[in-house]
N, C-alpha and C positions, 0 to 999 in steps of 0.2 A: 232447529234440530237440537234437541236436548241431550241426545245420546248417540254414539256412533253405531249402535246396534243395527238399525235398518240398513245402513250403508255397508257394514260388515257382512250382513246377510246377503246383500246383492253381490258383493265381490266374491264371496264363497260359492254362491250359486253359479256365477259366471265362470269362475275358475274351474269348478267341478264339472260343469257341463260343456264348456267350450274348449278348455285346454285339456280336456281329458274325458269327455263323455259324449262324444258324437259317434259317428259310425264309420266303419270300414266295410265296404261291400265284399262279397266273396271273391277270392282270387280269380283273375282271368289274365291270360298272357297279353302283354302290351309293352311298348317301349316306354321308358321313363327316365328322362334326364332333365332336371330342372332345378332352379334355385329361387328361394323366396326370402326377402328381407322386409318384414312388416312391423308396423307400430300400431298399437291399439289404445283406445281411451275408453274407460268404463264410466258410465254416468248412472245416477239414480234420480229420476224425475227431472232429467236435464242438467243436474248438478254434477260436475266432474268429481269422481271419487277414487279413480285409479288409472294407472297407465301401465303398458306392458309392451314387450317385443316378442317376435316369433321369427325364428330362422329355420328354414328347411332346405336340405340338400338331398337330391335324389340322383344317384348315378346309375350306371347300368347293372351293378351287382350289389350295391349297398346304399343305405340311406341314413340320415341323421336329422334330428329335429330338436330344437331347444327353445325354451320360452322363459322370460323373466317378467315380473310384475310387482307392483307395490301401490300402496295408498297414495293419493294425491289430492290437491285442492283442500276443501274444507275438512274432509275426513282426516287428513294428516294431522290436523290440529288436535284431534280427539284421540286417535289411536294410530300407531305406526305399524304397518304390516308389509311383508314382502314374501315373495316365493319364486322358486325356479323349478323347472322340470326339463328332462332331457330323455331322449330315446334313441337307440341305435338298432340297426337290424340289416337284414339281407334283402335284396331284390331277387326273387325267384320266379322265373317266367313272367316277369312284369308285376308280380304281387309283392307287397311289402310284408315282410315277416320279421316281427320284432324279436330281438334277442336280449335287450336289457332296457331298464327304465329306472330313473331316479327322480325324486321330487323332494323339495324342501319348502317348509313354510315357517314363518316367524311372525308372531303377533305379540306386541308388547314385550314381555320378558320370557315368553314361551317359544320353543322351536321344536320342529319335528322333521325327521329325515326318513324317507321311504325308499327302499331298494327292491327291485324285482329282477329275476332272471327268467327268461322264457325260452322254451324249446318247442318249435313247431306248433305254436298255439296253445301250449300248456304252461301255466305259471309254475315253474319248477320250484323256485325259492322266492321268498319275500320276507322282509323284515321292516319293522318300524322302530326307530330310535329317537327318544327313549321308548322302551316297551310300554304300551298303554296298559292301564289296570284292567283286569278282567271284569267285564260287566255281565252278570248272569242274564240280563234282559236282551243282550245282543245275540241275534241269530247267527250261529257259526257257519262259516264257509266250508263246504265239504270238498274233498279232493276231486270229486266228479265235476263240481262247479268251477274248478280251475282249468278244466279242459275246454278248448274252443273259445277262449276269452282273449281279448286284446288288452294291452296296456293302454292307459288313458291318452298318452301322446300319439301313439300310432292310430288309436281309435278316433282321433280328431280329423282324420283325412278320409274323404269319401272316394272310393275307387269306382270308376265307371268302366264296365266291360265293353269289348268290341272295339271298333275303329270309326264309329259314326259320330254324330253330334253329341256333345257331352251334356249340354244344358237342355235336357228334355225331361218331361214329367217322370218317366220311368226311372231316371237316375235317383230320384227321391224315395222311390218305393222299395225300401230295404230296411234291414235291422241287424243288430249285432249284440254280442255280450261283451261287457267291459268289467275289468277288475282293477281297482285303483290302489291296491295294497291293504285296504281295509274292507271295502264294500264291493260286492258283486251285484251288478244290475243289468237289465236289458234296456235297450233303446230302440225306438222305432221311428223312422222318418216317413213322411207322406207329403206329396206335392201340394203346394198352396198357390203359387203364382210366379210369373216371370217379372223381372224388374231390371233397372239399370242402376249402377253405382258410379260414384266419382270421388276418388280419394284425393286428398290434398297433394299427394305425390305418388305417382305410379299409376296403377290400373284404373281405367275408365272404360265402362262397357257393360255388356249384358251380365245378368246374375240370376240365380234361381233361389227362390224362397221355399224352404221345406218346414213343415210342422215337425216338432220333435216331442216324443212321449217317453216318459221315464217310468220304469217298473223296477222297484227294488227286489232283489232275490235273496241275498244273505249278507251277513256282515254289518247289519244295521239294527237299530233299536226301534221297534215298531211304533212306540208311543211318541217318538220325536216329531214335533210339529212340522219341521222343515221337510221331513221325509213324506209325511202325509200330504203336505201342500204340493210338493213337486209331483207326486204320484197322481194327484187329482187334477193338476193344472193342464188345460187343453189349449192354451193360447201361446205357448212357447214356440219360437220359430228361429231358424238359422238361415242365413243367406250365404250361398256358396258362389265362388268364382274359380276359374281354372288356374292351375299351376302350370305355367308355360312349359312346353316340351314333354308333358306327361299326360296320363289319363286320370289325374287326380284333381279333385275339387277341394278347395280349402275354405274354411269359414271366414267370411268377410265381416259379417255382423251377426250378433245374436241378441234376441229380445226375450226377457223373462219378466212377465208381470209379477209384482210382489204386492203384499198388502199395503205397502206404503209408497207405491209408485212403480213406474216401469224401470227395470234395470236393463241397461244396454251396453254391450261391448261392440265397438265398431272400429274398423281400420281407418287410421288417418294417413298412413303410408302403406302401400302395397306394391312393392317393386318385385316383379317376377320375370324371369328370363329363362329361356331354354339354354341348356349347356350341351356342347357337342359330346358325343360318346367318345370314350378313350380309344385310341388307335393302338393295336398291339405293336410292340417293338419288333423290328426285324434286324437280323444280323447284317 
């Protein structure tokens, strides 16, 4: 490996698509009380290039999620990178409704912070610090495109309607709009196959593999090779497993083919448990 470029590409793709570019299905009433403590490893062609954590708490009326990650292994010798993201919101009739999102990234000597405020599916306010320079080639995001969009962290959770089996093909057949503070894009899932997973610590059992398709809408530069590549790629897939106590499926593994090998993000620890609903205090 003569340059960290390929591995940086894989980490950015995985961070963008898995920690904030999957899908949240349309709201449906359902109980939801659960907790997740997960650790992930990112690899490129089987070589470790990054590690991260993901914590999710879903209560009867609110939820929170946070993730951290950074370069590891051989890549760390070439370029140091790290990032965090967090989202909070309400649980309304069993549906997750985001109210705020923040994300930070740092590569070498550069850093960036993104903040968003959401109101009922509308990106009310957002800011990037430091403010990026205006690029005339970037397609602007319109106010209309900020309606009906999810923040990337809330959008990483797949809601399954009803009260039946969650790991069924129809759970994959959905799509959503995501805004990450800079780019607005559409994502679509489709069923591929059922499988089983076994983490080093925590969850072992059935899982569902979905194909994932990416369509940029606005906030991007059309000539960027990575955008063209992701929009045309038809082999990306994400594996979901249940978040105990909820009707939510969480990404366990994600696979993104790249020109220089397969990039994969996979859980090494996936400890999930149902939490009891709060009991109202009585006099």
